N, C-alpha and C positions, 0 to 999 in steps of 0.2 A: 467593723461596720461595713454594710453593703454600700456599694457605689450608687450614686444617683443617676438617673437617666441622663442628665446633662453631662455628668462626669464621664459616663460610658461614651456618649457621643464625640466629646472632645478627644478621647483616647483613640477612637475610631479615626477622627479627621487626622490626628498626628500619625497614625498608622498608614493612612491613605498617602499622605505626603511622602513618607518613607518608601512605601512601595512605589510611588510614581518616580521618586529619584532613582530606585533601583533600576526600574524599566528604562529609564532614559540612559543610565550608564551602561545597561546591557546593550542597548541599542548601538551605542557608540562603539562597543567592542565588536559586535556583529559587523558592522561597517569596515573595521579593520581586518577582520576575518576574510571578508569578501575580497578586499584588496589584495591580501596575501595569497588567496586562491588563485586570483587572476594572474598574478605574477608567475606563479608556478604552474599555470595552465591546468588548474584543477577545476572539477564540477563545482559550480556554485552549491548545487542541490545535492545532498546526500542522505537519501531516505534511511540509509542504515544507521548513520550517525543521529539522525532525529529520533528513530525508534528506540535506540540505546539511552538516549538522554531522558525520554519520557519514561521508559521502564525504570530508570534509576530514581527518578522522582517519585513515581508510583510505589517503589519498594520502600521508600523512606516516609510515605505519606501515613497520617493518622488524623483522627478527629472527625468532625461532623461533615465537612466540606467532601462531597461526592468525588471519587476517582475520576469519573468520567469528566467531571468539570475541570480538573487539573490538566488532564489530556487536551481537552479543547482549549482551555487557556493558553498551554504552551504551543499548540498548533496554531493559534492565532498569532503568538509572538513570532513564531518561525516564518510564517508567511508574510506578516505585516512589514518585517524588515528585510530579511534576506530576499525573498521573491521580489517584492516591489522595488528594491534598491538595484535588481539586476535588470529590470524591465522584462520580466518573464510573463507569459502569457499562457492561457489553458483554453481548450476548447471542450464542450461537454456534449456528448450525443444526448439529443434531446427528442426522441421519436414521439409520435402522437400517442396520447393516453397518459396516464398517471406515473409511469415510470420515469418519464423524462424529467419531471419535477423532482422526483426522488434523487436522481442522479445529480441534478443541479444543486440541490440542498447539501449532498454529501460532498460535492467539489467545493462548496463555500466553506464548509466545516474543515475540510483538509487544506486547502490552500490559503484560507483566511478571507474575511469579508472584503478586503481591500484589493485582492488580485484580480486584473481584468480576466473576465470570462466571456467566451462567445459561445453560440450554439451551433451545432453540426446535426444535420437530419439523419445521418447514418453513421455508423461506426467507421466505415471506409471513408468517407469524407473528413472525418475527424482524423484519420491515420494520414490521409493525403495532406492535411494542414502542418501535421508535424514533419512530415518528409520533406516538403516544399519550404520549410522554416517559417511559416507564417505564425505558428504557436510553438510553445515548447512542450507543452503536455496535452495528451487526448485523454479524456475520460470515457471508457468504453463499457458497455455491458458485460457481465458475467457471461461466459461461454453458455451455450445451449446444447442440448443434446440433439443430434442429426440435423444440424444446420447445412443448407445448401452450399452457402459460401461463407463460412465463419471468418470474422475479421483475423482471427489468430493464424490462419493459414497463410496470410499475405505477410506476416512476420518472418515466416520460413524463408522467404526470397530474399530477405534484407541482407545485404553484404556491406563490406566497407570497414573503416575503423570505428564508427558510431553507428551501428544498426539500430533500429527501433527495438526496444525491449520493454517488457512489463516491469514496473519498478515499485508499484505500491498497490494496496488493496484498499478500497473504501467499503464501509466506514474503518476509520482507523482502529477502532476497538469495538469489543463486543459487550453488550450489557450483563450477558449471563452465559454459562456454558452451553446452553441449547444450540442445535445446529441452526445456523443462520441461513435462511431461505435465499437462493441464488438470485431470486427477484430483488432482493434487499441488498445486493452488493454489486459493485463495480470495480474496474481495474484502471489503473493509470499506466499509460505507455509514454515513452520518451526516449530520446537519444542519450540515454544514460546507462552507464554499466551496472549491472546488478552486482552488489558487493554484499558480503556476508554481515548481518547484525548480530550473530550469535544464536539466533533463534528465528529460522526462516523457513519458508515454502518455495519450492520451485515448479517451474512449468517446463515439461519436456514435450517437444514436438517429434513424431516420430512418422517416417514415410515408409510404409510396409506393404509387403503382398498382402491381398485381401485375404489370404488363408490363415494369416496370423490373427488369432482372435483377440478380444478385448480381455478374456479370462487368463489367456496365456501371457498377456503383458503384465497384468496385475500379480499373477503367480511369480514370474520371473523377477519382477521389481522387488516383491517382499523377499525373494531368496537373496537378493543383492543388499538387503538392508534399507532398501527404499520403501517406505510406507506410503502406498497411494492413498489419496484422498478423493479423487474424482478423475473421471476420464470422458472424454468426448471425441467424437469420430465423424469423419466425411468420406466420401469417395473421391479420389482425386481426380481431376479433369483431364490430365495430360497422359497418364500412364496406366490407369485402371488400379493402382494401388489405392490403399486407404491410409488417410492421414488420422493421426490421434493426438489429442492433447491430454497429457498425463500430468496431474498435479501431485507432487510427493511432498512430505515432511523433509526438512533439511535443506541445506545449501548445496546446489550443484553448480559449479563453474562452467564456462562455456567450453574450456579445453579439458573437463573432468574426464579421466579414463572410464568412469562409468558409464558415458555415453556410448563408448564402443564395446564395452562389456555387456551392456544391455542388449545390443544388436546380436552379439555372439550368443548370448543365453536364448535369444528368441529364434535362433538358428537362421538368422537372415542378415549376415554381415554385410551385404551389398545395400542394406537399407540406408536410411539417414536417420540421425538422432540429434536434434539441436535444443540447447536450452534457451527458451524465449524469455529468460528472466525470472522474476518471482516478487516475493513482497515479505517484509518482516512479519512473523506471526503476531497477530492482533492480541492486545492484552485483553484480559477479560475483567471487568471492572466490578460486577456483583455488588453494586452499591445497595445500601440500605438507607432509606430516607425516612424523614420524619422521626416518630418516635422510636422505632427500631434502631435507627442511627444513634440516636442520644443513649438508648440503653447500651449499645455495643461500646459506645465511647466511655461510658461510666464504668463498665466491666473492665475495659483495657486499663483505665486509672487505677482501679482497685486491685488488679492483678499483681 
């Protein structure tokens, strides 16, 4: 005999209470994790750990609930407890026009709806807020081709034990495998070390003689097993060289021998190659909603 509507609603109410109890218990455990990290002088925020957790959940997920919803729910959980408990703040580059609103919405999705956000008119003012300790994170636009003074060039001058580095990409995941427009992406910068998540992308900044072409950089990178995804360039102001920002597949550490090897392969060993951080490779949701989702679920159950 099928359940009545009232019986189904009572079961849902009971499940809601169970889920709520588990959420409260999870929050208590996260507070303990934060306390342990403080005692061991560890970063509270670990993008690589968060990415691994969401990948694990997506890997075991099934049913009609969209995969994107799972990622957004857990992003909200991460931000609502760990970020707020540590009084972290973020600033979002909000230039004039529609892009600023897009960056703001992506930041809310990533950091949670409860983390305090403030606006910066330019990427450089956003980075300055991080450098001065006014905020913990800066959301900056995706790099553009042939910018006069791109924000990423200022990261090359960062020194010390905790330089500003790229740590995440927004949005966290992609809805399909189609190439995402740079206009619909942003990057998060903070004084947090870029650590491997098991599936990552890295940004390498190069200071080279202008005679070293972009084509040569891409070819030499491929020879080393570094798969280029994008490259952005600008003429340096101080020495006439050209600065390049190369995005590659894989994790590259700051002290990775590949940085020196790339300069040697480019036949310009006196140049400079710095890893400016990177981000965990975004999951692809490829959700099917509506009738298509129900059909997929039924097929999975009957298989």
